[in-house]
N, C-alpha and C positions, 0 to 999 in steps of 0.2 A: 328431634333428629330421626327417631324411629318412623314417625308419621311420613316425613318427607322421603325416607327410604323405601316405605311401603309404596307410596305413590309412584316413585321412580320404577320399582318392579312391575307395578300393575301396567304402567304406560309402556314399559319394554314388552311385557307380554302381548298387550293390545296390538303393537306394531307387528309382532310375529304372527299373530293369529290373522291380522288384515292382509298379510302377504300370502297365506295359504288358503284363505276362505274363497270358495268359487264366487265369481262376479254374480250379483244378483239384480234382477230387474225390479223396480218399483212400479206398481200400478200397471204392470203388463208391458213396460217399456224396456227394451233390451239395451244393455250398457255398451252399444257399439259406438265408436266415436268417428267412424268414416264419414266423409262430407255427403250432402245430398247430391243426387245425380239423376240423369235419365239415361236410358241405353235400350238396345234391342236384346230381348231376352229369348233364348232358344231352348225350350224344354224338350228333352229326348225321350222318346218311347222305344219299344221294341222294334217297330217297323217304320217309324217316321218321326220328324221333328216338328214342333209347333213353334212358330216365331210370333212375336208380339212385342209392343212397346211397353216399358216399365218406367215408372216415375217413383222416386223415393224422396220424401221430405220428413226428416226426423224419423219416428218410428212408423209413420203412415206410408202405405204402398198403394199405387194405383197400377193395375195391369189393363192395357187395351187389348182384349183378346181378338177384337175386330174392330172396324170402324163403327159398328152398331152396338158393340157390347163391351162395357168396361166394369171392373170390380175394384171398388175402393176399400181398403183394408184400414181401420182406424183403431189399433189396439188400446189407445188411451182411454177411448169411450167404450171399448168392447163391442163395437158395431162393425158391420160389413154391409156395403151398399152395391146392389147390382144395378147397373144403369144401362138402359136399352134405348136406342134411337130408331124409330121406325122410318120406312121409306117416305111417309108423308110428313116427315119433320117432327112429329110428336114424340114424347119422352115417357118413360116409366122408370120409376125408382122403387126398388124393393130393398128393405132394411132387414138384416138378419143378425142372429146371435152366432158366435163361432160354433156352437154345437149344432146349428141348424144347416151348416154349409156342406153340401155333398159334392161340389164341384171340384175341378183341378185347383189345388192350393197355389199360393205364390211362395216359392222357395225363400224369397227374402222375408216375407211375413212369418214363415215358420221358424225364424230366428228369434221371435218375440216370445216372451213367457215370463211367468212370475219368479223363475229362478233359471239362471244360464250359468253353465260351468263350460269354461274354455280351457283346453289343453294343447299345448303346442305340439305340432306334429312335423316339424321339419320345414323345408323350403322346396318349392318346384317351380318350374317355368310352365305357365299355362296361358294359351291365347297371346303368345309373345311377352308375357310379363312374368318377372321374378315375383314369386308369391310366398308370403307366409302361409303356412298351412295349420290350421286348427281343427281339433276334434271338438265338437260342441254338444252338449246335452242340455236340452230345454225342457223344463217342466212347465206345463201349461196350466192355466187357471182350473181347468177341469181334472187335473192330475195326470194327463196324458203326458208321456215322455216321448220327445222326438230327438233322434241322434243324427247330427249332420257333421258333414266335413266341408269346411270353408276354405277356398283359397283367395287371399287378400293380396291384392296387387301393391308392391311397395311404391311404385311409380304413380299410383293413383291414391294415395294417402289411405290405403287399406280397403278400398272398395273391393267387394267380391267379384271376381271374374268367373267363379265357378262355385256352384253350391250342390252338394248331394245330400239328400235327406231321406231317411228310412221312416216310413210311415207304417201303421199296423197292418196295411193290406198290401202296399207296394213301395217302390223306390221311386224318388222324384230326383231328376238330374237337370240342372240348367247351367248354361253359359251366358256371359254377358259381353256384348259387343258394341261398338260405336258408342262408347261411354262419353257422356259430356257432364264435366262437374258443374255444379251450381244448383240453386234451389229452383224447382220447376215452378210454372205459374201457379199461384195460391189458388185459382179457380179450379184447378185440377183436384184439389183436395177439399173442396167446398161442396158438400151434398146437398141436393135440391131441398127446399123448405118442406116439401109434401112427399113423403115416402110411405109406401104400403108396407106395413109390418108383414113378414113372411107368413105368420100364423093366420093373417086375415086375407090371404090370397084367395082361398076358396069362397069366402063371402063376397069378394069384389066380382069374381067370375060369375057367381050366382045372380048378382044384382044386374050384371050386364046381359045375362041370358033372359031375365024376366022383364027387363025394361022394354 
């Protein structure tokens, strides 16, 4: 009887601990359960706004910064792809590690990490949607900590309509409009077979110069 009593106590303790332990991501995948979607993403800066298309499928995010330049974030593999289309129709793919990225990040991708802590911060109406607000602390694979505030639309099954993230050097703020629920075309998340590693870009340039 003591044995079964001890097992019952341990089980009860585990239930309590599971209710207070921060939500953690495995293999760099964030435990967000909102559905896949596509939208118009508007990132705000001090003097102007930048508008672009964004697609989300599971933890992967694709940002189309312009018709000629897209970035594909694939946290499960730990890779980021810069995809460029030139006026003559030719293409270039460069694959990077997260620590090599110096360009504007994706606010959606910044919610990915090895550890994710989410704390309720009330409700607000944003972009015409009643939203659950959460303060989010993400610990990345490299140890970097990113603090964000996320507004999750109740009528869109928790899809964020606004994200504010504090990076070491600056703050990133984005809103999401024209949201369409549903998994985007799989081809948008399939990188080309041949991509140049970022660290070999210099070698590729030298080869073109000397040819």
